[in-house]
MARLUM-449409 format. One record per residue (C-alpha): residue number from 1; residue in one letter; x, y negated, z. Coordinates in steps of 0.2 Angstrom, whole numbers, plus 2048, in hexadecimal, padded with zeros to 3 digits. Example, Ala and Ser with C-alpha at 12.3 -4.5 7.8 and 13.67 -1.06 7.14 Angstrom:
<recs>
REC   num   residu   east   north    up
REC     1        a    83E     816   827
REC     2        s    844     805   824
</recs>
This chain:
<recs>
REC   num   residu   east   north    up
REC     1        x    236     DB8   BDD
REC     2        x    238     DA8   BD3
REC     3        x    241     DA0   BE1
REC     4        x    24D     DAE   BE2
REC     5        x    250     DAE   BCF
REC     6        x    253     D9B   BCF
REC     7        x    25F     D9D   BDE
REC     8        x    269     DAB   BD5
REC     9        x    26B     DA0   BC5
REC    10        x    271     D92   BD0
REC    11        x    27E     D9D   BD9
REC    12        x    284     DA3   BC8
REC    13        x    285     D91   BC2
REC    14        x    28F     D8B   BD2
REC    15        x    29B     D9A   BD0
REC    16        x    29E     D96   BBD
REC    17        x    2A1     D84   BC1
REC    18        x    2AD     D88   BCF
REC    19        x    2B7     D94   BC4
REC    20        x    2B8     D87   BB7
REC    21        x    2BF     D79   BC3
REC    22        x    2CB     D86   BCA
REC    23        x    2D2     D8B   BB9
REC    24        x    2D4     D78   BB5
REC    25        x    2DE     D75   BC5
REC    26        x    2E8     D85   BC3
REC    27        x    2EE     D7F   BB2
REC    28        x    2F3     D6E   BB9
REC    29        x    306     D71   BB6
REC    30        x    303     D77   BA4
REC    31        x    2F9     D67   BA0
REC    32        x    306     D5C   BA9
REC    33        x    315     D63   BA1
REC    34        x    30E     D61   B8F
REC    35        x    30A     D4F   B94
REC    36        x    31C     D4D   B99
REC    37        x    322     D53   B89
REC    38        x    316     D48   B7F
REC    39        x    31B     D39   B89
REC    40        x    32D     D3D   B88
REC    41        x    32C     D3F   B75
REC    42        x    324     D2E   B74
REC    43        x    331     D26   B7F
REC    44        x    33F     D2C   B73
REC    45        x    336     D24   B65
REC    46        x    336     D13   B6F
REC    47        x    349     D16   B74
REC    48        x    355     D1A   B66
REC    49        x    361     D25   B70
REC    50        x    36C     D28   B61
REC    51        x    36D     D15   B5F
REC    52        x    377     D13   B6F
REC    53        x    389     D0C   B6E
REC    54        x    38E     D1E   B73
REC    55        x    38B     D2A   B65
REC    56        x    388     D3C   B6B
REC    57        x    388     D4C   B60
REC    58        x    380     D5B   B68
REC    59        x    382     D6E   B63
REC    60        x    377     D7B   B6B
REC    61        x    37F     D8C   B6F
REC    62        x    377     D9C   B75
REC    63        x    37D     DA4   B85
REC    64        x    383     DB3   B7C
REC    65        x    38F     DA8   B72
REC    66        x    396     D9D   B80
REC    67        x    3A8     DA3   B7D
REC    68        x    3A9     DA2   B6A
REC    69        x    3B1     D94   B61
REC    70        x    3A4     D86   B61
REC    71        x    3AC     D7D   B52
REC    72        x    3AA     D6D   B5B
REC    73        x    3B8     D60   B5E
REC    74        x    3BC     D5F   B71
REC    75        x    3B6     D4E   B74
REC    76        x    3AC     D46   B81
REC    77        x    39F     D40   B75
REC    78        x    39B     D51   B6F
REC    79        x    38F     D5A   B7A
REC    80        x    38C     D6D   B7B
REC    81        x    37C     D74   B81
REC    82        x    37B     D86   B86
REC    83        x    36A     D8F   B87
REC    84        x    363     DA0   B8A
REC    85        x    35D     DA9   B7B
REC    86        x    34D     DAE   B84
REC    87        x    342     D9F   B82
REC    88        x    343     D8E   B7A
REC    89        x    349     D7C   B7E
REC    90        x    33C     D6F   B82
REC    91        x    338     D63   B75
REC    92        x    341     D55   B7E
REC    93        x    350     D5F   B85
REC    94        x    35D     D59   B79
REC    95        x    358     D47   B7A
REC    96        x    358     D49   B8D
REC    97        x    369     D50   B8D
REC    98        x    36F     D42   B82
REC    99        x    368     D35   B8C
REC   100        x    36F     D3C   B9C
REC   101        x    381     D3C   B95
REC   102        x    37F     D2B   B8E
REC   103        x    379     D24   B9F
REC   104        x    386     D2E   BA9
REC   105        x    397     D2C   B9F
REC   106        x    3A0     D33   BAE
REC   107        x    396     D43   BAF
REC   108        x    39C     D52   BA5
REC   109        x    390     D60   BA9
REC   110        x    37D     D60   BAC
REC   111        x    36E     D6D   BAD
REC   112        x    35C     D6B   BAD
REC   113        x    34B     D72   BB3
REC   114        x    341     D80   BAA
REC   115        x    331     D8A   BAA
REC   116        x    329     D99   BA2
REC   117        x    31F     D98   B91
REC   118        x    313     DA5   B8C
REC   119        x    306     DA3   B7E
REC   120        x    309     D91   B7E
REC   121        x    306     D8E   B90
REC   122        x    313     D88   B9D
REC   123        x    314     D8F   BAE
REC   124        x    31F     D93   BBD
REC   125        x    32A     D84   BBC
REC   126        x    33B     D85   BC4
REC   127        x    33F     D73   BCB
REC   128        x    351     D75   BD0
REC   129        x    35B     D6B   BDD
REC   130        x    36A     D60   BDA
REC   131        x    37B     D68   BD8
REC   132        x    37B     D75   BE6
REC   133        x    38C     D7E   BE7
REC   134        x    387     D8B   BF4
REC   135        x    376     D8E   BEC
REC   136        x    380     D91   BDC
REC   137        x    38C     D9E   BE4
REC   138        x    37C     DA6   BEB
REC   139        x    374     DA8   BD9
REC   140        x    375     DA1   BC8
REC   141        x    367     D94   BCB
REC   142        x    36D     D8A   BBC
REC   143        x    362     D96   BB2
REC   144        x    35F     D94   B9F
REC   145        x    367     D83   B9A
REC   146        x    376     D78   B9E
REC   147        x    381     D6C   B94
REC   148        x    393     D65   B94
REC   149        x    39E     D5A   B8B
REC   150        x    3A9     D63   B7E
REC   151        x    3BA     D5E   B85
REC   152        x    3B5     D65   B96
REC   153        x    3B0     D75   B8E
REC   154        x    3C1     D77   B86
REC   155        x    3CA     D73   B97
REC   156        x    3BF     D80   BA0
REC   157        x    3C2     D8D   B92
REC   158        x    3D5     D8A   B93
REC   159        x    3D4     D8C   BA6
REC   160        x    3CA     D9C   BA4
REC   161        x    3D7     DA3   B98
REC   162        x    3E5     D9F   BA4
REC   163        x    3DC     DA8   BB2
REC   164        x    3D9     DB7   BA8
REC   165        x    3EC     DB8   BA3
REC   166        x    3F1     DB6   BB5
REC   167        x    3E6     DC4   BBA
REC   168        x    3EE     DCF   BAD
REC   169        x    3DE     DD0   BA2
REC   170        x    3DA     DCB   B91
REC   171        x    3CE     DBF   B8A
REC   172        x    3C0     DC1   B7D
REC   173        x    3B2     DCD   B80
REC   174        x    3B9     DD4   B90
REC   175        x    3B4     DC3   B98
REC   176        x    3A3     DCB   B99
REC   177        x    3A1     DDB   BA3
REC   178        x    38E     DDB   BA6
REC   179        x    38D     DEE   BA8
REC   180        x    398     DEC   BB8
REC   181        x    38A     DE1   BBF
REC   182        x    37B     DE8   BB7
REC   183        x    378     DD7   BAE
REC   184        x    374     DD0   B9D
REC   185        x    384     DCB   B94
REC   186        x    37E     DBA   B8F
REC   187        x    379     DB5   BA0
REC   188        x    389     DBB   BA8
REC   189        x    393     DB2   B9A
REC   190        x    389     DA2   B9E
REC   191        x    38C     DA4   BB0
REC   192        x    39F     DA6   BAE
REC   193        x    3A0     D97   BA3
REC   194        x    396     D8C   BAF
REC   195        x    3A1     D91   BBD
REC   196        x    3B0     D8C   BB4
REC   197        x    3A8     D7B   BB0
REC   198        x    3A4     D79   BC2
REC   199        x    3B6     D7D   BC8
REC   200        x    3BC     D71   BBB
REC   201        x    3B1     D63   BC2
REC   202        x    3B6     D67   BD3
REC   203        x    3A4     D6B   BD7
REC   204        x    3A8     D77   BE6
REC   205        x    3B0     D69   BF1
REC   206        x    3A9     D5B   BFB
REC   207        x    3A0     D4D   BF2
REC   208        x    3AA     D3D   BEE
REC   209        x    3A1     D2D   BF1
REC   210        x    392     D38   BF4
REC   211        x    390     D3C   BE2
REC   212        x    38B     D4D   BDB
REC   213        x    399     D53   BCF
REC   214        x    38C     D5C   BC4
REC   215        x    37C     D54   BBD
REC   216        x    36A     D5A   BBE
REC   217        x    35D     D54   BB2
REC   218        x    34C     D56   BBC
REC   219        x    342     D59   BAD
REC   220        x    33D     D6A   BA5
REC   221        x    34A     D6D   B97
REC   222        x    346     D7F   B93
REC   223        x    337     D8B   B92
REC   224        x    33D     D9D   B95
REC   225        x    334     DAD   B90
REC   226        x    32A     DB5   B9E
REC   227        x    335     DC4   B9E
REC   228        x    345     DBA   BA2
REC   229        x    34B     DB8   BB4
REC   230        x    351     DA7   BB7
REC   231        x    360     DAC   BC1
REC   232        x    368     DBB   BC9
REC   233        x    36D     DBC   BDB
REC   234        x    37F     DC0   BE0
REC   235        x    381     DD1   BE9
REC   236        x    38F     DCB   BF4
REC   237        x    382     DC3   BFF
REC   238        x    37C     DD4   C04
REC   239        x    38D     DD8   C0C
REC   240        x    398     DD0   C19
REC   241        x    3A0     DBF   C16
REC   242        x    3B2     DBE   C1C
REC   243        x    3B8     DB0   C26
REC   244        x    3C6     DA5   C1E
REC   245        x    3CF     DA5   C2F
REC   246        x    3CD     DAA   C41
REC   247        x    3C2     D9D   C4A
REC   248        x    3BA     D98   C5B
REC   249        x    3A8     D93   C5C
REC   250        x    3A1     D89   C6B
REC   251        x    38F     D8D   C6D
REC   252        x    385     D7F   C76
REC   253        x    374     D84   C7D
REC   254        x    369     D76   C84
REC   255        x    35D     D7E   C91
REC   256        x    352     D7A   CA0
REC   257        x    348     D85   CAB
REC   258        x    348     D94   C9E
REC   259        x    354     DA0   CA7
REC   260        x    34B     DB0   CA0
REC   261        x    34A     DA9   C8E
REC   262        x    35C     DA3   C8F
REC   263        x    361     DB5   C95
REC   264        x    35A     DBD   C85
REC   265        x    363     DB0   C7B
REC   266        x    374     DB2   C82
REC   267        x    373     DC5   C83
REC   268        x    36E     DC6   C71
REC   269        x    37E     DBC   C6D
REC   270        x    389     DC7   C76
REC   271        x    382     DD7   C6E
REC   272        x    383     DD0   C5C
REC   273        x    393     DC7   C5B
REC   274        x    3A2     DD3   C5B
REC   275        x    3AE     DCD   C4E
REC   276        x    3C0     DCF   C53
REC   277        x    3C5     DBE   C4A
REC   278        x    3B7     DB4   C52
REC   279        x    3B8     DAE   C64
REC   280        x    3AA     DA4   C6C
REC   281        x    3A5     D9B   C7C
REC   282        x    394     D96   C82
REC   283        x    38F     D86   C8B
REC   284        x    37E     D84   C93
REC   285        x    379     D72   C95
REC   286        x    36B     D71   CA2
REC   287        x    362     D60   CA6
REC   288        x    359     D64   CB6
REC   289        x    353     D76   CB9
REC   290        x    34C     D7A   CCA
REC   291        x    357     D80   CD7
REC   292        x    350     D92   CD6
REC   293        x    353     D93   CC3
REC   294        x    364     D8B   CC5
REC   295        x    369     D99   CD1
REC   296        x    361     DA6   CC6
REC   297        x    36A     DA0   CB6
REC   298        x    37B     D9E   CBF
REC   299        x    37A     DAF   CC5
REC   300        x    376     DB6   CB4
REC   301        x    384     DAC   CAB
REC   302        x    391     DB2   CB8
REC   303        x    38C     DC4   CB4
REC   304        x    38E     DC3   CA1
REC   305        x    39E     DCD   C9C
REC   306        x    3AC     DC3   C93
REC   307        x    3AF     DCF   C85
REC   308        x    3AC     DD2   C72
REC   309        x    3B2     DC0   C6E
REC   310        x    3AA     DB7   C7D
REC   311        x    3B7     DAD   C86
REC   312        x    3AE     DA2   C92
REC   313        x    39D     D9C   C98
REC   314        x    39A     D8B   CA0
REC   315        x    38B     D84   CA8
REC   316        x    388     D71   CA8
REC   317        x    37B     D6B   CB3
REC   318        x    375     D59   CB5
REC   319        x    364     D52   CB9
REC   320        x    35F     D46   CAC
REC   321        x    351     D42   CA0
REC   322        x    34F     D4D   C91
REC   323        x    35A     D48   C82
REC   324        x    35E     D56   C76
REC   325        x    36C     D4C   C6D
REC   326        x    374     D47   C7D
REC   327        x    374     D59   C84
REC   328        x    37B     D60   C74
REC   329        x    389     D52   C73
REC   330        x    38D     D55   C86
REC   331        x    38F     D67   C83
REC   332        x    39A     D65   C73
REC   333        x    3A5     D59   C7D
REC   334        x    3A9     D66   C8A
REC   335        x    3AE     D73   C7E
REC   336        x    3BD     D75   C72
REC   337        x    3B8     D82   C65
REC   338        x    3BC     D7D   C53
REC   339        x    3A9     D80   C4F
REC   340        x    39A     D7B   C59
REC   341        x    38A     D85   C58
REC   342        x    37B     D7C   C5F
REC   343        x    36E     D89   C65
REC   344        x    35D     D88   C6C
REC   345        x    35A     D93   C7C
REC   346        x    34C     D9C   C73
REC   347        x    356     DA3   C65
REC   348        x    359     DB6   C65
REC   349        x    366     DBE   C5A
REC   350        x    361     DD0   C54
REC   351        x    36E     DD5   C47
REC   352        x    381     DD6   C48
REC   353        x    38B     DCA   C3D
REC   354        x    380     DBA   C3D
REC   355        x    38D     DAF   C45
REC   356        x    39A     DB5   C39
REC   357        x    38F     DB2   C2A
REC   358        x    38B     DA0   C30
REC   359        x    39E     D9D   C34
REC   360        x    3A3     DA3   C23
REC   361        x    399     D95   C1C
REC   362        x    39E     D87   C28
REC   363        x    3B1     D8B   C25
REC   364        x    3AF     D85   C13
REC   365        x    3B6     D74   C11
REC   366        x    3A7     D6D   C07
REC   367        x    39A     D74   C13
REC   368        x    393     D69   C21
REC   369        x    385     D70   C2D
REC   370        x    380     D82   C2C
REC   371        x    36F     D89   C31
REC   372        x    367     D9A   C31
REC   373        x    356     DA1   C2D
REC   374        x    34B     DA2   C3C
REC   375        x    33C     DAE   C3E
REC   376        x    32E     DAF   C4A
REC   377        x    331     DBE   C56
REC   378        x    328     DCF   C51
REC   379        x    322     DC8   C40
REC   380        x    329     DC4   C2F
REC   381        x    323     DB2   C30
REC   382        x    330     DA5   C2D
REC   383        x    333     D97   C39
REC   384        x    341     D8F   C30
REC   385        x    34A     D91   C20
REC   386        x    352     D80   C1F
REC   387        x    34C     D6E   C20
REC   388        x    344     D65   C11
REC   389        x    341     D52   C11
REC   390        x    330     D4E   C09
REC   391        x    324     D3F   C08
REC   392        x    321     D3D   C1B
REC   393        x    331     D44   C22
REC   394        x    33C     D54   C25
REC   395        x    332     D64   C26
REC   396        x    335     D77   C27
REC   397        x    32F     D7D   C16
REC   398        x    329     D8F   C16
REC   399        x    324     D8E   C28
REC   400        x    318     D9C   C2D
REC   401        x    31A     DA3   C1C
REC   402        x    31E     DB6   C1A
REC   403        x    331     DBA   C18
REC   404        x    32D     DCB   C10
REC   405        x    32B     DC3   BFF
REC   406        x    337     DB7   BF7
REC   407        x    331     DA5   BF5
REC   408        x    334     D99   BE7
REC   409        x    343     DA0   BDE
REC   410        x    34B     DA8   BED
REC   411        x    34A     D99   BF9
REC   412        x    349     DA4   C08
REC   413        x    357     DB0   C01
REC   414        x    369     DAE   C01
REC   415        x    373     D9E   C05
REC   416        x    36C     D8D   BFF
REC   417        x    371     D7B   C00
REC   418        x    364     D71   C09
REC   419        x    363     D5F   C10
REC   420        x    364     D67   C22
REC   421        x    361     D74   C2E
REC   422        x    358     D75   C3F
REC   423        x    362     D71   C4F
REC   424        x    35A     D81   C56
REC   425        x    369     D8A   C4E
REC   426        x    376     D7F   C46
REC   427        x    388     D82   C43
REC   428        x    395     D74   C3E
REC   429        x    3A8     D72   C3E
REC   430        x    3AD     D67   C4D
REC   431        x    3B7     D5C   C42
REC   432        x    3A7     D58   C37
REC   433        x    39C     D56   C46
REC   434        x    3A8     D49   C4D
REC   435        x    3AA     D41   C3C
REC   436        x    398     D3C   C3C
REC   437        x    397     D37   C4E
REC   438        x    38D     D47   C55
REC   439        x    37B     D47   C58
REC   440        x    372     D36   C5A
REC   441        x    36D     D33   C6C
REC   442        x    361     D26   C67
REC   443        x    356     D34   C61
REC   444        x    352     D3D   C71
REC   445        x    346     D4A   C6B
REC   446        x    342     D4C   C59
REC   447        x    34C     D4A   C48
REC   448        x    35D     D49   C51
REC   449        x    362     D59   C48
REC   450        x    35C     D51   C37
REC   451        x    366     D42   C3B
REC   452        x    376     D4C   C3D
REC   453        x    373     D55   C2D
REC   454        x    36F     D45   C24
REC   455        x    37F     D3D   C2A
REC   456        x    389     D4D   C25
REC   457        x    381     D4C   C13
REC   458        x    385     D3A   C12
REC   459        x    397     D3E   C16
REC   460        x    398     D48   C06
REC   461        x    396     D5A   C0D
REC   462        x    389     D67   C08
REC   463        x    37D     D6E   C16
REC   464        x    379     D80   C15
REC   465        x    36C     D8C   C1B
REC   466        x    370     D9E   C1C
REC   467        x    360     DA7   C17
REC   468        x    368     DB7   C15
REC   469        x    369     DB9   C28
REC   470        x    35B     DB6   C35
REC   471        x    359     DB4   C47
REC   472        x    349     DB4   C52
REC   473        x    343     DA3   C58
REC   474        x    337     DA5   C66
REC   475        x    32E     D94   C62
REC   476        x    31B     D98   C65
REC   477        x    311     D9D   C55
REC   478        x    302     D95   C5D
REC   479        x    309     D84   C60
REC   480        x    2FD     D77   C5A
REC   481        x    2FE     D6B   C4C
REC   482        x    307     D5B   C50
REC   483        x    2FA     D52   C46
REC   484        x    2ED     D56   C53
REC   485        x    2F7     D4F   C62
REC   486        x    2F6     D3C   C61
REC   487        x    304     D39   C6E
REC   488        x    310     D45   C65
REC   489        x    30C     D3D   C54
REC   490        x    310     D2C   C5C
REC   491        x    321     D32   C63
REC   492        x    326     D3B   C52
REC   493        x    321     D2B   C48
REC   494        x    32C     D20   C53
REC   495        x    33B     D2C   C52
REC   496        x    339     D2E   C3F
REC   497        x    33A     D1C   C3D
REC   498        x    34A     D1C   C47
REC   499        x    350     D2A   C3B
REC   500        x    34C     D20   C2C
REC   501        x    354     D10   C32
REC   502        x    364     D1A   C35
REC   503        x    363     D22   C23
REC   504        x    358     D17   C18
REC   505        x    35E     D1F   C08
REC   506        x    357     D30   C0E
REC   507        x    345     D2A   C0E
REC   508        x    33B     D36   C03
REC   509        x    34B     D3C   BFC
REC   510        x    352     D4E   BFB
REC   511        x    35E     D52   BEE
REC   512        x    35B     D65   BF1
REC   513        x    348     D64   BEF
REC   514        x    340     D5E   BDF
REC   515        x    334     D4F   BDE
REC   516        x    329     D5B   BD4
REC   517        x    327     D67   BE2
REC   518        x    319     D64   BEF
REC   519        x    31E     D56   BFA
REC   520        x    310     D5A   C07
REC   521        x    317     D5E   C18
REC   522        x    307     D68   C1C
REC   523        x    309     D74   C0E
REC   524        x    316     D81   C13
REC   525        x    319     D8A   C02
REC   526        x    326     D83   BF6
REC   527        x    31B     D81   BE6
REC   528        x    31A     D74   BD8
REC   529        x    30E     D66   BDD
REC   530        x    2FE     D6F   BDD
REC   531        x    2F5     D5F   BD8
REC   532        x    2FD     D52   BCC
REC   533        x    2F0     D45   BD0
REC   534        x    2F8     D39   BDD
REC   535        x    2EE     D32   BEB
REC   536        x    2EF     D20   BE4
REC   537        x    2E6     D27   BD4
REC   538        x    2D7     D2E   BDD
REC   539        x    2C8     D23   BDC
REC   540        x    2C1     D1B   BEC
REC   541        x    2B3     D26   BF3
REC   542        x    2A2     D1F   BF6
REC   543        x    29D     D1E   C09
REC   544        x    28C     D23   C0F
REC   545        x    286     D1E   C21
REC   546        x    27B     D2A   C2B
REC   547        x    273     D21   C39
REC   548        x    26D     D30   C43
REC   549        x    27A     D3D   C3E
REC   550        x    27B     D47   C2E
REC   551        x    26A     D4D   C29
REC   552        x    265     D5F   C2C
REC   553        x    277     D64   C30
REC   554        x    27B     D6F   C3F
REC   555        x    28C     D70   C47
REC   556        x    294     D81   C44
REC   557        x    2A6     D87   C46
REC   558        x    2A5     D91   C36
REC   559        x    2AA     D81   C2D
REC   560        x    2BD     D81   C2F
REC   561        x    2C5     D71   C2D
REC   562        x    2D7     D6B   C2D
REC   563        x    2DC     D59   C2C
REC   564        x    2EE     D58   C25
REC   565        x    2EF     D45   C24
REC   566        x    2E4     D36   C28
REC   567        x    2EA     D24   C28
REC   568        x    2EE     D16   C1C
REC   569        x    2F2     D1A   C0A
REC   570        x    302     D10   C0C
REC   571        x    307     D1B   C1A
REC   572        x    304     D2A   C10
REC   573        x    30E     D23   C01
REC   574        x    31C     D1A   C09
REC   575        x    31D     D1E   C1B
REC   576        x    317     D0D   C21
REC   577        x    30F     D0E   C32
REC   578        x    307     CFC   C33
REC   579        x    302     CEE   C27
REC   580        x    2F3     CE9   C1E
REC   581        x    2ED     CF9   C17
REC   582        x    2EA     CF1   C06
REC   583        x    2E6     D01   BFD
REC   584        x    2DA     D08   C0B
REC   585        x    2DB     D19   C13
REC   586        x    2DF     D2A   C0E
REC   587        x    2D9     D3B   C16
REC   588        x    2DE     D4C   C10
REC   589        x    2DC     D5E   C16
REC   590        x    2D3     D6E   C13
REC   591        x    2C2     D76   C18
REC   592        x    2B9     D86   C15
REC   593        x    2AA     D8F   C1B
REC   594        x    2AE     DA0   C23
REC   595        x    2A5     DAF   C1C
REC   596        x    29D     DA6   C0E
REC   597        x    29F     DA3   BFB
REC   598        x    2A7     D92   BFC
REC   599        x    2A3     D8F   BE9
REC   600        x    291     D8C   BF0
REC   601        x    296     D7D   BFB
REC   602        x    29A     D6B   BF8
REC   603        x    2A3     D62   C06
REC   604        x    2A3     D50   C0D
REC   605        x    2AF     D48   C19
REC   606        x    2A6     D42   C28
REC   607        x    2AC     D35   C35
REC   608        x    2A5     D2F   C45
REC   609        x    2AB     D21   C50
REC   610        x    2B3     D25   C61
REC   611        x    2BA     D1A   C6F
REC   612        x    2CC     D1E   C6E
REC   613        x    2DA     D28   C66
REC   614        x    2D8     D38   C71
REC   615        x    2D2     D49   C6D
REC   616        x    2C3     D48   C7A
REC   617        x    2BF     D36   C77
REC   618        x    2AC     D31   C79
REC   619        x    2A2     D2F   C6A
REC   620        x    29C     D1D   C67
REC   621        x    28B     D21   C5F
REC   622        x    282     D2D   C54
REC   623        x    286     D24   C44
REC   624        x    290     D2E   C37
REC   625        x    299     D29   C28
REC   626        x    29C     D35   C1A
REC   627        x    2A6     D36   C0A
REC   628        x    2A6     D42   BFB
REC   629        x    2B7     D49   BF8
REC   630        x    2C4     D4D   BEA
REC   631        x    2C5     D60   BE9
REC   632        x    2D7     D65   BEB
REC   633        x    2DE     D75   BE4
REC   634        x    2E7     D7E   BF2
REC   635        x    2EE     D8F   BED
REC   636        x    2F9     D8F   BFD
REC   637        x    2E9     D91   C07
REC   638        x    2E1     D9D   BFC
REC   639        x    2F0     DA9   BFE
REC   640        x    2ED     DA8   C11
REC   641        x    2DA     DAB   C10
REC   642        x    2D9     DBB   C07
REC   643        x    2CA     DC0   C10
REC   644        x    2C0     DB1   C0B
REC   645        x    2B6     DAE   BFB
REC   646        x    2BA     DA0   BEE
REC   647        x    2C6     D95   BF9
REC   648        x    2D1     D8F   BEB
REC   649        x    2CA     D7D   BED
REC   650        x    2CA     D7C   C00
REC   651        x    2D5     D6C   BFF
REC   652        x    2CD     D5B   BFF
REC   653        x    2D3     D49   BFD
REC   654        x    2CA     D39   C01
REC   655        x    2CE     D27   BFE
REC   656        x    2C5     D1A   C08
REC   657        x    2C4     D08   C03
REC   658        x    2CA     CFB   C0F
REC   659        x    2BB     CF3   C18
REC   660        x    2AF     D01   C15
REC   661        x    2B0     D07   C28
REC   662        x    2AF     CFB   C37
REC   663        x    2BF     CF9   C41
REC   664        x    2C1     D08   C4E
REC   665        x    2C6     D1A   C51
REC   666        x    2BE     D27   C47
REC   667        x    2BE     D3A   C4A
REC   668        x    2BE     D45   C3A
REC   669        x    2B3     D53   C35
REC   670        x    2AB     D5C   C25
REC   671        x    29A     D60   C21
REC   672        x    297     D6F   C15
REC   673        x    288     D6E   C0A
REC   674        x    281     D7E   C02
REC   675        x    27B     D7A   BF1
REC   676        x    272     D8A   BEF
REC   677        x    267     D88   BFF
REC   678        x    263     D7A   C0C
REC   679        x    271     D7F   C18
REC   680        x    27B     D71   C1F
REC   681        x    28A     D75   C2B
REC   682        x    295     D68   C33
REC   683        x    2A5     D6A   C3E
REC   684        x    2B1     D5E   C46
REC   685        x    2C4     D5E   C4A
REC   686        x    2CE     D54   C56
REC   687        x    2D7     D49   C49
REC   688        x    2D4     D36   C4B
REC   689        x    2D7     D28   C3F
REC   690        x    2D8     D16   C44
REC   691        x    2D0     D09   C38
REC   692        x    2D7     CF8   C3B
REC   693        x    2CF     CEE   C2D
</recs>
């Protein structure tokens, strides 16, 4: 009886301690933002902004009064700051805006980030992209605060007055017609003003010298009320977009030994593309199908009716090694359409109008590559909603996330500017494709589509992903993690190195994805950095050696383990793949015990030496090495594990000192230690890390 009472007390204590840690981790953003404001205020004491050679005066104007007489002389040194009435500016907002205009004398308009304030706590930050014209046309993502020079405001106001007169209207209060849109007057007024400023700055055109025409301060400048929407979407994205002019699209489909899959793809195209002013042809590029499949495919292609816009189908067959870039370029060279659509053979169109919608974007002079949202068949799970470039390379953010809900301020809704889109479905004007030299054939398998998008971005165009339409992508949902395939990891690393050598400025850089959002490619949701403690600030973890295995631990698959990174800290931080590993090694991942209350368990990373870097490599001996872990708050995993108990802290990070482990290959695992009983459970995963010193 006494033992049961003691255990009950221990269990309550563990749960209480666990909840306290979770609450602290969940408040990480609030703590971080308050620290940013404190440090920002201190930096302004050290740097007298007003003492600069350029004296700036600032006047703040509420959104509801944006068209009233400002009483400010229209001079470049007079700054107007427009703010939503529903919230408050951050303590450092005015100084940040002053500093921006002083440091950027050629910039005239700027906006900043924002969050929500409630009862003195900050949450739900909106970390915005650099100027994104198509995202702006999708929704007023500028939100609650922006600023401009007074002379530019006067010019934009005069242009608006002229436009009103030309349309036969009047100025004044009739500029705002919120009732017609079901919108708040002040928000609509701010949107109209910002649009006129953007037009004045020629912000809806191709970038000159690759510079963004409108500025973005990547700091929180405004704390809005919890009942205030940050932006409203524009209803025209729920209807058809009209083509600027009739056009012809050449669809290029690389394919080998997939006649049945390709049939589904082509039939879906002919069923869903029916626009009278849109003509298209299809070119299948085959690098060596079997004789049987070649005949089967040829018979099918000859039977496809040339109607509803389809003018021609050609079949290019040549036995050669797989090179996706070469196959796409070869197909493009044999076609003549004004636009080229590169399409995987496992794409299936299910709704009419998808190609028209993509083409309507590709016809815009400032738009480069155009992608589409891709969904796994018979699910609402996202396969692709645009490419984002994070710490260790380009990724499909939101992959395997449910599309039935909107993610991070509508990222998977409407039309967005992104650094790139997947080559599985990518449309581009032939002139722009040829301007950047097409797909790089040095990249045979991976990152060739990313390279094309990088090149287009560097040429000054804006890449777009149409997330208001979707197609099925029959890529397998059960496909394994690349991090568990050593040979695939080696090939990807080599091709990623080629990509970065070709585009050195793009390393760990994405103007359309904030530095304050999670930069972890293994975390699919788009969320603020869930842990503001960087890897290099985590203390080295003490190692224990267990000569005959971990004591009293039994191997059990109920301990689920996912190793998301294991390698040198330099590689994690900078992408370096060799060197002296001066800062040691870094391992991160997640682990939980199925069917148990995970607040009862402590975890330790365990490693055992194996002969080589292969999943089934022989174990060298019974000696194990274990490390305590840094508990990592993982709300993204908790969302997926709704049937498990206390899995907020499933994540872990471990920093290993250089020289602690002997040279060799090490397999990863986790031991779960129940602190309310004597239970010890251990499980291993295929991930292997090489220790070179």
